N, C-alpha and C positions, 0 to 999 in steps of 0.2 A: 225370744224366738229367733233362731238362726235364720239369716237371710242369704239368698243366693243371687248370683248374677245370671242373666240369660245364657243359654248355651252359645258358645262362640261359633262364629261362622268359620268356614274353611280358610278364609283369608287371614284370620287372626290366630289360628292354632294349627299345629301339625301334630296329629296323633300318630306317633311312630315309635313303638316300644322296642327295647333291646330284644334281640332274637332269643328269648328265653321266657318260659312261663313262670310267673310268680317269683322273681328273684328277691332275695333279701336286699335291703337298702340301708347302708350305713352313711349318715351325713355327719361329717366332722367339721365343726366350726372352731377356728382359732380366733382368739379375741385380741384385736389390735395387731394384725399382721398384714402389712402391705406387700406389694410386689418386690420392693427393695429388700425384704427380709428372706426371700426364697432364692436358692441357687437355680431354680427352674426358670428364672427370668434374668435378663441382662440389664437391670437397673441398679446402679450403685455398685459398691465394692465391699459391702460389710455384711454379706449374707451369713447366716448361721449354718453350721454343719447339721444337716437333717437327712441322713442317708436313707431312712425309710421313705420319706416323702419324695426324695430324689429317685428312688427305685420305682415309686408309683408314677412319677413323671415319665420315666423311661418305658414303662409297660402300659401306661394309660394315655388318656387324651388330655393335653394341656390347653387351657383356654387362655388366649392372649388378650381377649377383650371381654373379660368378666367384670361386672361392676356391682358394688353394693352401695349402701347409703353412707353418709359421712361418719355416723356414729352407730353404736351397737343396737340400741332399742329399735330405731327405724328399720334397720336391716332385718332383725329378728321378727318384727311385726310383719314386714314384707314377705318373708318366707312363710310365716305361719298363715297369712291370709291370702297371699298371691296378689296383693294390692299395693299400689303406691301410697305414700304417706298422706297425700292430700285426700285420699278416700278414708283411710283408717284414723287419721288425726294424730298418728304417732310420727312426729317429725324431729324429735330430739330425745335424749336419754330420759326414760321415765323416772320421775321423782318418787321417793318412798311413799309419799302421800297419794300417789296415783296420777299426778298431773301428766297429761299427754299419753295416758296408757291406752292399750287396745281394748275396745269394747268387748266384754265377755260374750255378747250375742253374735259376734263375727263368726261366719262360717269358716272353719279352719281346715288345714290339711288333715288334721286328725279326725275331724268330722267326716271328711270325704273318705278316709280309709276305713272308718268303722264298719260299713256294710261288707267290706271285702273279706273279712276273716283274718286280715293281717294283725299280728300283734304289733303295737306301736307305742313308743314311749319317748320321753325327753329325760335325759340325764345331764346335769350340768347347769350352766348359767341360764336363767330365765329372762329377767329384766324386760318383760313385755307389759307387765301390769304391776301396780303398787300394792300395798298391804291393806288399802282402805276397804276392800271387799273380802279380805281373808286370804289365807295362804292356800285355799283350795281352788284358786283361779285356774291353775293348769288342768285340774279335773273338769272344771266347767267348760274348758275349751277342748275337751276330748282326750286329754292326756291322763291315762288311768293310774299311773304309778310313778309320779314325778319324784325325783330326788335331785337336789343340787342347791346352788346359791341363788337366792331369789332376786337379789338386787344386782347392782352394777359391778360389784367386785368384792374382794375380801380385804380385810386390813392386815391379815397374817395368813400366808399360804399354809402354815403348819398348824394353825389353831383357828377355826373359822365356824361360822354358823350356816347350817343348811336347813332346807325345808324338806321334811319327809312325812308322808301321811297327813299333810295339811298342817303340820306343826313344826315350829323351829326346834332344831336339835343342835347341840354343840359337837363339832367334829375335831378330833385330834388326828392329824395325819396330813401328809403333803397333798394338797388339793388335786394336782394333776394325777397323782397315783391313786387317790381315793376314787376319783371319777372313773378312771380306767378299771379299777377293781369292780366297781358297780356295773359298768358296762359289760365286762366279761361275765359277771354273775347273772345279769339279766338275760344276755344272749344264751347262756347255757340252759336257762329254764324254758326256752321257747321250743314248742313242737310244731308250730305253724310258721309260714313265712313271716318275716318281721321287718319293721322299719324302726331304726333307732336314730334319734336326733341327739348327738353327743356334743355338747357345747362346753368346751374347756374355757377356763378363765385365763389360762396362759396364752400369750405372754403379757397380759395386762398388768399394769403396776398394782401393787408395789414391787419394784424391781428388787431382786434378791438372789442369793446363791442357792440353787436347788440341791437336793441330796447328791453327794459326790458320785454315786453309782449311775446317775442319769445323764451325766455330761462329761466333757473333756476339759473344762476350764478349771483345772486343778490348782492353778497358782493364784486364783483370785482371793483377796482377803475377804473375810465374812464379817464386815462391820458396816454400819449405816453411813459413816462418813465416806468410805471408799465407794459405796454404791452411788451416793449423791454426787461425788466428784466425777465419776465416769460411769454412767448407767449402761452404756452400750454393751460391754462384755457380759453383764449380768442378764440383760435382755436376750442376748444370744445364747447364754447358758440355759435360760428358761425355754427358749425355742428348741434347743437340742434335747432338753429333758422331755418336752412335749413329744418330740419325734420318737424318743426312746419308748415312751409309753404307748404311742400309736403303734409302734412295731410290736410291742408285747401284746396289745389287743389283737392285731391282725394275726399274729402267730398263735394266738389262743384258739382261733377258728380251726375246726377240722378241715381236712383237705376237701371234703364234700361240701361243707358250708362255704368255704372260701371260693370254690368254683361256681357257686350260684349267688354270690354277693356282689352287688354294685357298691363301690366305695366312692363317696363324693367328699372332697376336701375344699373348704373355702375360708377365706379371711372375711371378717365382718366389716372392716373399714381399714383406713390407712394406718401406717405405723405411728406409734406415739412420737410426738414432736421432740421429746427430750433426747431421743437417740438418733436423730436424723443427721446431725453434724453438717447442716447446711445443704443437704443434697438437693432440695427443691427451692433453694433461695428463700425469698420472703413468704412463699406460699404455704410452707409447712405441709402437713398431711392430715392426720386424724382430725376430724371435726371441721374440715374445710370442704368447700364445694369443688375444689380443683381436682384434676385427675389423680393427683397424689393421695387424696383423701378417700377416693371412691373406687379406683381401679385396683382390684384385688386378685390374689392368686386363686386359681380354681383348677382342680385336677379331678378327673373321673376315671376310674378303672373298673374292670369287671367283665363278665361274660359277654361276648359279642361286640365289645367296644374296641374300635380301631385305635391302635397306638399312634401317637404323633401329636401334632399341634393344629389348632383351628383358630381362625380369626373371626369366627362367628360372634356376633354381638349377643351377650348374655347378661340379663339383669338378675339379681338375687330373687326377685319375684318369680322368675321362670322355674326355679327349683320346685315350686309348689305343683304346677301342672305336670312337670316332668316326673316327679316322684309319684304323684297320683297315677300318671299314665303307666309307669312301670308296674304298679300294683293292680292295674285294671280298674281303678276307681274313676268315678265321674267327678270332674272339677272344671269350673269355668270362671274366668275372670278376664276382663279386657287388658289386664296388666301382666298376665302370666302366660308365657308361650312355651309349649312343650318342645324341648329341644332333643327329643329322642332321635330324630333324624340325624342330628349332628353326631350323636354317639355312634351311629352306624356309618359315619363317613360322608353324610350328606350336608346340604347347606342349612343355615339357620333361617328362621322365619321372621326374625326381628331386624329392622333396618334403622333403629335409633336406640339411644340409651337416655333415660330420664332419671334424674336424681333431685331430691329436694331436702332441705334442712330448715326446720322452723319450730317455733314454740309460741304459745300464747301466754306463757308466764311473764309476769312483770320483770322478774329478775332472771336474766338469761345467763347460761353458762358460756364458757369460751367457745370460740369457733366462728365460722362464717356462715351466716344464714341467707337463704335465698333458694335458687334453683339453677340447674345446669342441664343442657341437652346436647347430646352428640349425635350427629348424622354424618355418615362417611368419616372423613378425617377431620371435620370441623367440629369444634366444641365451644358452645356459648355458655359462659358463666355469668349469672346475673345475681350478684350479691344484694342483700336487702338494703344495705346502707352504703353502697358504693357503685360507681359506674360499671356497666357491663364490660366484659372482656371476651374476645374471640381468639381462638387458637387453632392453628393447623397442626394436628398431631403427627402428620407424616413428616413434617420438617422440624417440628418443635415438640417432641414427646414430653418434655418436662415443663411445658407451658411457661416459657420465659418471655415470649414475644407476643404482646397483645396487638392484634391486627387493627384494633379500634383505637389505639393510643393516640394517633394523630388525626382522628376523624374518619380514616378508612377510605379506601377507594370505592367507586360505585359497585364493583363486584363484591367487595367485602360487606358493604352495607346491605346489599341484597341478600347475602347469606344470612346476615343477622335477622333481617325481616322474615326470611323463610323459617328460620329456627324458632323465632318468637311465635310465628303463626302455628307451627307444629305444636308448640307447648300450649298455646291458647285453645287449640282444638282438643287437645288431650284433657286439659282441666275442665273444659266445657262439658265433658261426658260425666262429670261428677254431679251435675245438676239435674 
């Protein structure tokens, strides 16, 4: 039986929808794309050419303080449920056998949308549940017509296994293109307002050279040794190919549909560490609790949305309440804040960002486990197996100077106490 949270109080949610009745909503999720991979942000100097995304940044709203979880499954579970990991139990990538997976009885965004008459679907990467309860888990969670890769990735972007109709099927065709084709076909079939969760596997490894017509990296050799020797340009080519296909998808919409469609783009966690070239020092990015692993690109464009940038705090869990709000659906969770007011040029309702990364498996994968909390410019990182670290992002956006390294001043220690108290109060609500 699906379970619900109590209705949020006014202090926990802002119900303010875009000035348009029943817009279509397209949520695009890139897999392993941090801030440093997007020319919409000024971190690093190795961004890929993504002209369609850059056009969206120019015409839409760019979020400078959007956060996801350190790895893919926790972020996806957070968006699906509107809940933090300590509530869902999904704190690390879901194993094929279902370890750390999302409970099928969780009340999801799709359950919330069901009474509205919206057509709603997921196409692309799932990786929220394992196979132990069958490949019909998306349908159990309210997704009526799922197609995509069920697990964390593909071994070969050109020949891969998908799930369709609750069964595994073999797919020949470039994954980014196939998922775009499926999205275009599904949208064309809709007569009612729709919500599509389109989760690409790109630019997740294996790094490779995409089809030539999708990118401009024409001089790259197409052999495994070259990729292994320098994966960055192949990662960039994958991002450009992703952007090309996003452009094809958006261009497939009629002028009428495009005028009533809200497009949301977000990365699910930080950039893969193989392509960082030392940008974040020893901290790395993907699978870590540091800002580099959780601070992600996010852009929203569409009818009534003010172009520009916002420094409002946004957590991936907030997508749930916001998308539900756009569709006129009822949804409540203490972890999901409707940021509809931000889309209209107003202020956000969230004053902190919480992330966690954990697993109960005896054999843990790579990464840094623990939790982190940001309030204002201060961000406390509390690894499971190492001392806590505190950073002032206004002075140190790459988190290279730990304010607690030498014991800390009285002021710094009080900030740590306050942030720990905030986290303790939050986690206490799970009991």
